[in-house]
TORLUMBA-292226 format. One record per residue: residue number from 1; residue in three letters; chain; x, y, z of N, C-alpha, C in turn. Coordinates in steps of 0.2 Angstrom, whole numbers, plus 5000, padded with zeros to 4 digits. Example, Ala and Ser with C-alpha at 12.3 -4.5 7.8 and 13.67 -1.06 7.14 Angstrom:
1,ALA,A,5066,4972,5039,5062,4978,5039,5066,4984,5039
2,SER,A,5064,4989,5035,5068,4995,5036,5064,5000,5039
//
This chain:
1,MET,A,5027,4914,4997,5021,4919,4998,5016,4914,4996
2,ARG,A,5009,4916,4997,5002,4914,4996,4998,4919,4995
3,VAL,A,4992,4917,4991,4988,4922,4990,4982,4922,4995
4,ALA,A,4980,4927,4997,4976,4929,5003,4968,4927,4999
5,GLY,A,4964,4923,5004,4957,4922,5002,4953,4925,5006
6,PRO,A,4946,4925,5006,4941,4929,5010,4942,4927,5017
7,ALA,A,4943,4922,5019,4943,4922,5026,4949,4924,5030
8,GLU,A,4954,4927,5026,4961,4930,5029,4960,4937,5029
9,VAL,A,4954,4941,5026,4953,4947,5026,4954,4950,5033
10,PRO,A,4950,4949,5037,4950,4952,5044,4958,4952,5047
11,ALA,A,4962,4947,5046,4969,4947,5049,4973,4951,5045
12,ALA,A,4972,4951,5038,4976,4956,5034,4975,4963,5037
13,VAL,A,4967,4965,5037,4966,4972,5039,4968,4974,5045
14,ALA,A,4969,4970,5050,4972,4971,5056,4980,4973,5057
15,THR,A,4982,4968,5052,4990,4969,5052,4992,4976,5048
16,LEU,A,4987,4978,5044,4988,4984,5039,4987,4990,5045
17,ALA,A,4981,4990,5047,4979,4995,5052,4984,4997,5058
18,GLU,A,4987,4991,5061,4992,4991,5065,4999,4994,5063
19,ALA,A,5001,4992,5057,5007,4995,5054,5006,5002,5052
20,PHE,A,5001,5004,5050,5000,5010,5048,4998,5015,5053
21,ASP,A,4998,5014,5059,4995,5018,5064,4999,5025,5065
22,ALA,A,5006,5023,5065,5011,5029,5066,5013,5031,5059
23,ASP,A,5012,5029,5053,5014,5031,5047,5013,5039,5046
24,PRO,A,5018,5043,5044,5019,5049,5044,5013,5052,5039
25,VAL,A,5011,5049,5034,5005,5052,5029,5000,5050,5033
26,TRP,A,4997,5043,5034,4991,5041,5036,4990,5043,5044
27,GLY,A,4994,5044,5047,4994,5047,5054,4992,5054,5053
28,TRP,A,4995,5058,5048,4993,5064,5047,4985,5065,5045
29,ALA,A,4984,5061,5040,4977,5061,5037,4971,5060,5042
30,PHE,A,4972,5054,5046,4968,5053,5051,4972,5054,5058
31,ASP,A,4971,5060,5060,4974,5063,5065,4971,5063,5072
32,ASP,A,4966,5059,5073,4963,5058,5079,4966,5051,5082
33,ALA,A,4970,5051,5085,4973,5044,5087,4968,5040,5091
34,ALA,A,4963,5042,5094,4958,5038,5097,4954,5034,5091
35,ARG,A,4953,5037,5087,4949,5034,5082,4952,5032,5076
36,ARG,A,4959,5033,5075,4962,5031,5068,4962,5024,5067
37,ARG,A,4962,5020,5072,4963,5012,5071,4956,5009,5067
38,ALA,A,4950,5012,5069,4944,5010,5066,4944,5014,5060
39,GLN,A,4946,5020,5058,4946,5022,5052,4950,5020,5047
40,HIS,A,4956,5017,5049,4960,5012,5045,4957,5007,5043
41,GLU,A,4954,5003,5048,4951,4996,5046,4946,4997,5042
42,ALA,A,4941,5002,5043,4937,5003,5038,4939,5004,5030
43,TRP,A,4944,5008,5030,4947,5009,5023,4951,5003,5020
44,PHE,A,4955,5001,5025,4959,4994,5023,4954,4989,5021
45,ASP,A,4949,4988,5024,4945,4983,5024,4942,4983,5015
46,LEU,A,4941,4988,5013,4939,4990,5006,4945,4988,5002
47,LEU,A,4950,4990,5003,4956,4989,4998,4958,4982,4999
48,VAL,A,4958,4978,5005,4959,4972,5005,4954,4966,5001
49,ARG,A,4948,4968,5002,4942,4964,4998,4943,4965,4991
50,GLN,A,4945,4971,4989,4947,4971,4982,4951,4968,4979
51,ALA,A,4957,4967,4982,4963,4964,4980,4962,4956,4981
52,VAL,A,4959,4954,4986,4956,4947,4986,4952,4945,4980
53,ALA,A,4948,4949,4978,4944,4948,4972,4948,4948,4966
54,ASN,A,4953,4951,4967,4959,4952,4960,4963,4946,4960
55,ARG,A,4964,4943,4966,4969,4938,4968,4975,4942,4968
56,SER,A,4976,4947,4971,4982,4950,4971,4984,4953,4978
57,ALA,A,4981,4950,4984,4983,4951,4990,4988,4944,4992
58,TRP,A,4994,4946,4995,4998,4941,4996,5000,4941,5004
59,LEU,A,5001,4935,5006,5004,4935,5013,5010,4930,5014
60,THR,A,5013,4931,5020,5019,4926,5021,5016,4921,5024
61,PRO,A,5019,4915,5024,5016,4909,5026,5012,4909,5032
62,GLY,A,5016,4912,5037,5012,4913,5044,5008,4919,5044
63,GLY,A,5007,4922,5040,5003,4929,5039,5006,4934,5043
64,GLU,A,5013,4933,5044,5017,4939,5047,5017,4946,5043
65,ALA,A,5016,4946,5037,5016,4951,5032,5012,4951,5026
66,VAL,A,5009,4957,5024,5004,4957,5019,5006,4962,5014
67,ALA,A,5005,4961,5007,5006,4964,5002,4999,4965,4998
68,ILE,A,4997,4972,4997,4991,4973,4993,4993,4975,4987
69,TRP,A,4992,4972,4981,4994,4974,4973,4988,4976,4970
70,VAL,A,4989,4981,4965,4984,4983,4960,4986,4980,4953
71,PRO,A,4983,4975,4950,4985,4973,4943,4984,4978,4938
72,PRO,A,4988,4977,4932,4987,4982,4927,4981,4982,4924
73,GLY,A,4978,4988,4923,4972,4989,4919,4966,4988,4924
74,ARG,A,4967,4987,4931,4961,4987,4936,4962,4994,4942
75,PRO,A,4957,4995,4943,4957,5001,4948,4958,4998,4955
76,GLU,A,4961,5003,4958,4962,5001,4966,4956,5000,4969
77,LEU,A,4951,5003,4968,4943,5001,4971,4939,5002,4965
78,ASP,A,4934,4997,4965,4928,4997,4960,4924,5004,4961
79,ALA,A,4919,5005,4957,4914,5011,4958,4912,5010,4964
80,ASP,A,4909,5004,4966,4905,5003,4972,4909,5003,4978
81,ARG,A,4915,5002,4978,4919,5002,4985,4922,5008,4985
82,GLU,A,4923,5013,4980,4926,5020,4980,4919,5024,4983
83,ARG,A,4914,5023,4981,4909,5027,4984,4907,5026,4992
84,ARG,A,4909,5019,4993,4908,5017,5001,4914,5020,5004
85,LEU,A,4919,5022,5000,4926,5024,5005,4924,5032,5005
86,VAL,A,4921,5036,5000,4920,5042,5001,4915,5044,5007
87,ALA,A,4910,5039,5006,4904,5040,5012,4908,5039,5019
88,MET,A,4911,5034,5019,4916,5032,5026,4918,5037,5029
89,ILE,A,4923,5041,5024,4927,5046,5026,4923,5052,5028
90,GLU,A,4918,5054,5024,4913,5059,5026,4909,5058,5032
91,GLU,A,4908,5053,5034,4905,5051,5040,4908,5050,5046
92,ARG,A,4914,5048,5046,4919,5047,5051,4924,5052,5052
93,CYS,A,4925,5056,5047,4931,5061,5048,4930,5068,5049
94,GLY,A,4923,5069,5049,4921,5076,5051,4923,5082,5047
95,ALA,A,4926,5087,5049,4929,5093,5046,4935,5091,5041
96,ARG,A,4938,5086,5043,4944,5084,5040,4943,5080,5034
97,ALA,A,4936,5078,5031,4935,5075,5026,4936,5077,5020
98,GLY,A,4936,5083,5018,4939,5086,5012,4945,5086,5011
99,LEU,A,4950,5087,5017,4957,5087,5017,4959,5080,5015
100,ILE,A,4956,5074,5017,4958,5068,5016,4957,5066,5009
101,LEU,A,4950,5068,5007,4950,5066,5000,4954,5071,4995
102,ALA,A,4955,5077,4996,4960,5080,4992,4967,5076,4992
103,ALA,A,4969,5073,4998,4976,5069,4999,4975,5063,4993
104,PHE,A,4970,5060,4993,4968,5055,4988,4968,5056,4982
105,GLU,A,4966,5063,4980,4965,5065,4973,4974,5066,4971
106,LEU,A,4978,5069,4976,4985,5070,4974,4988,5064,4973
107,PHE,A,4986,5059,4977,4990,5051,4974,4988,5049,4968
108,ASP,A,4981,5050,4966,4979,5048,4959,4983,5053,4954
109,ALA,A,4983,5059,4954,4986,5065,4951,4993,5062,4949
110,ASN,A,4997,5060,4954,5004,5059,4953,5005,5052,4951
111,HIS,A,5000,5048,4950,5001,5041,4948,5002,5040,4941
112,PRO,A,5008,5037,4938,5009,5037,4930,5005,5032,4928
113,ASN,A,5003,5035,4921,4998,5031,4917,5000,5030,4911
114,ASP,A,5007,5031,4909,5009,5029,4902,5010,5023,4901
115,ARG,A,5012,5019,4906,5014,5012,4905,5010,5007,4909
116,GLU,A,5009,5001,4908,5006,4996,4911,5010,4994,4916
117,HIS,A,5008,4993,4923,5012,4991,4928,5008,4988,4935
118,TRP,A,5011,4984,4938,5009,4983,4944,5010,4987,4950
119,TYR,A,5004,4990,4953,5005,4995,4959,5004,4991,4966
120,LEU,A,5010,4993,4970,5010,4991,4977,5007,4996,4981
121,SER,A,5001,4994,4983,4996,4999,4986,4998,4999,4994
122,LEU,A,4999,4994,4996,5001,4993,5004,5006,4988,5005
123,LEU,A,5011,4989,5010,5015,4982,5011,5016,4984,5019
124,ALA,A,5015,4979,5023,5015,4980,5030,5017,4973,5034
125,THR,A,5020,4974,5040,5022,4969,5044,5019,4970,5051
126,GLY,A,5015,4965,5054,5012,4966,5060,5018,4968,5066
127,ASP,A,5016,4971,5070,5022,4974,5075,5026,4969,5078
128,ARG,A,5022,4964,5081,5026,4958,5085,5031,4955,5080
129,HIS,A,5030,4955,5073,5034,4951,5068,5039,4956,5065
130,ARG,A,5040,4962,5067,5045,4968,5063,5052,4966,5066
131,GLY,A,5056,4967,5061,5064,4967,5062,5066,4960,5060
132,HIS,A,5062,4955,5057,5063,4949,5055,5064,4949,5048
133,GLY,A,5062,4954,5044,5063,4954,5036,5057,4950,5033
134,HIS,A,5051,4949,5037,5046,4947,5034,5042,4950,5028
135,GLY,A,5042,4957,5028,5040,4961,5023,5043,4962,5018
136,MET,A,5050,4962,5018,5054,4962,5012,5056,4956,5010
137,ARG,A,5055,4950,5012,5055,4944,5009,5049,4943,5005
138,LEU,A,5043,4945,5007,5037,4945,5004,5037,4949,4997
139,LEU,A,5040,4955,4998,5041,4959,4993,5045,4957,4988
140,ALA,A,5051,4954,4990,5055,4952,4986,5052,4945,4981
141,ALA,A,5049,4941,4985,5045,4936,4981,5040,4938,4976
142,ASN,A,5036,4943,4978,5033,4947,4972,5036,4949,4966
143,LEU,A,5041,4952,4968,5045,4955,4962,5047,4951,4959
144,ALA,A,5050,4945,4961,5054,4939,4957,5048,4937,4952
145,THR,A,5042,4937,4954,5036,4934,4950,5035,4940,4944
146,LEU,A,5035,4946,4947,5035,4951,4941,5041,4952,4936
147,ASP,A,5046,4949,4939,5052,4950,4934,5051,4944,4929
148,ALA,A,5049,4938,4932,5049,4933,4926,5043,4934,4921
149,ALA,A,5038,4939,4923,5034,4941,4918,5035,4947,4914
150,GLY,A,5041,4950,4916,5043,4956,4912,5039,4962,4914
151,ARG,A,5036,4963,4920,5033,4968,4922,5035,4973,4927
152,PRO,A,5035,4980,4925,5037,4984,4930,5032,4986,4936
153,ALA,A,5035,4989,4941,5031,4990,4947,5031,4997,4949
154,TYR,A,5026,5000,4953,5026,5006,4955,5024,5006,4963
155,LEU,A,5025,5011,4967,5023,5013,4973,5024,5019,4975
156,GLU,A,5020,5021,4981,5021,5027,4984,5024,5027,4991
157,SER,A,5029,5029,4992,5032,5027,4999,5030,5034,5004
158,THR,A,5026,5032,5010,5024,5037,5013,5027,5038,5019
159,ASN,A,5034,5034,5020,5038,5036,5026,5046,5035,5023
160,PRO,A,5049,5041,5024,5055,5041,5022,5061,5035,5026
161,ALA,A,5059,5032,5030,5062,5026,5033,5063,5020,5028
162,ASN,A,5057,5020,5024,5057,5015,5019,5061,5015,5013
163,LEU,A,5063,5021,5011,5066,5023,5004,5072,5018,5003
164,LYS,A,5076,5017,5007,5082,5013,5007,5081,5005,5005
165,ARG,A,5075,5004,5010,5072,4996,5008,5071,4996,5001
166,TYR,A,5066,5000,4999,5064,4999,4992,5069,5000,4987
167,ALA,A,5074,5005,4988,5079,5006,4984,5084,4998,4983
168,ALA,A,5084,4995,4988,5088,4989,4990,5085,4984,4984
169,VAL,A,5079,4984,4984,5075,4979,4978,5074,4982,4972
170,GLY,A,5077,4988,4970,5076,4990,4963,5072,4996,4962
171,PHE,A,5069,4998,4967,5064,5004,4966,5068,5010,4966
172,GLU,A,5067,5015,4961,5070,5022,4960,5065,5028,4961
173,PRO,A,5067,5033,4964,5062,5038,4965,5061,5042,4958
174,ILE,A,5055,5043,4957,5053,5046,4951,5050,5053,4951
175,GLY,A,5047,5054,4958,5044,5061,4960,5042,5061,4966
176,ARG,A,5040,5068,4969,5038,5069,4975,5032,5074,4976
177,PHE,A,5028,5073,4980,5023,5079,4981,5021,5079,4989
178,SER,A,5019,5084,4991,5017,5086,4997,5010,5086,4998
179,LEU,A,5007,5084,5004,5000,5085,5006,4998,5091,5008
180,PRO,A,4991,5092,5007,4989,5099,5009,4991,5102,5016
181,LEU,A,4991,5108,5016,4992,5112,5023,4998,5110,5026
182,GLY,A,5004,5110,5022,5009,5109,5025,5010,5101,5027
183,GLY,A,5007,5097,5024,5008,5090,5027,5013,5087,5023
184,PRO,A,5014,5080,5026,5020,5076,5024,5022,5075,5017
185,GLU,A,5028,5074,5015,5030,5072,5008,5029,5065,5006
186,VAL,A,5027,5064,5000,5025,5056,4997,5031,5056,4991
187,THR,A,5036,5051,4992,5039,5049,4986,5037,5044,4982
188,THR,A,5036,5045,4975,5034,5040,4970,5040,5037,4968
189,MET,A,5039,5030,4967,5045,5026,4966,5043,5020,4960
190,TRP,A,5048,5019,4955,5047,5014,4949,5052,5010,4949
191,ARG,A,5050,5004,4946,5055,4998,4946,5053,4995,4940
192,GLU,A,5060,4995,4935,5059,4990,4929,5060,4983,4931
193,PRO,A,5057,4978,4928,5059,4972,4929,5066,4970,4928
194,ARG,A,5068,4965,4932,5075,4962,4931,5075,4956,4927
195,ARG,A,5081,4954,4925,5082,4948,4921,5083,4943,4926
196,THR,A,5085,4944,4931,5087,4938,4936,5082,4939,4942
197,LEU,A,5081,4934,4946,5077,4934,4952,5079,4940,4957
198,THR,A,5074,4942,4959,5077,4947,4964,5079,4944,4971
199,ARG,A,5084,4947,4974,5087,4944,4980,5088,4950,4985
200,LEU,A,5087,4949,4991,5089,4954,4995,5097,4953,4997
201,ARG,A,5098,4960,4998,5106,4961,4999,5108,4958,5006
202,PRO,A,5113,4956,5007,5115,4953,5013,5116,4959,5019
//
């Protein structure tokens, strides 16, 4: 894995927007398929630039997959980027803006704050690279680094199809919540550090 730099922000954003276009949660939140890619790109651009500034955005060697992490004690977005996110949603999402912002508040309310941890905000593989294990190898490399430092990790799974993948590298479900108005369910997951390096199961 390698740390992403400023020049790689556009490619990382494009990979995330592509990968999350059909995500059950973020497809529900941004429900206009014709506008969703641009909305996702505007949101992910803020997240990726924050992670690049924190040196907590990682890529596979060829850029096939991207992982966006939030270090302990850091916000997912600083105050300026959070204001820009709210303004973007209010401007681009019309009547659904309040619903989307309420969904973000649910993510915050269910985030554990009793122990310091690394937060996996986003993990994605570009469509043409899927099925080759790029994303899970990147995650395993990240987790090996956290294991060496004795750090726990946390994530929210917005797609039930990913639960077994996360369980395979040590994440365990700790809670669930549903989004407003009968929206999809999100599973929160926690991982204690391991004493040995993380390896993917054969």
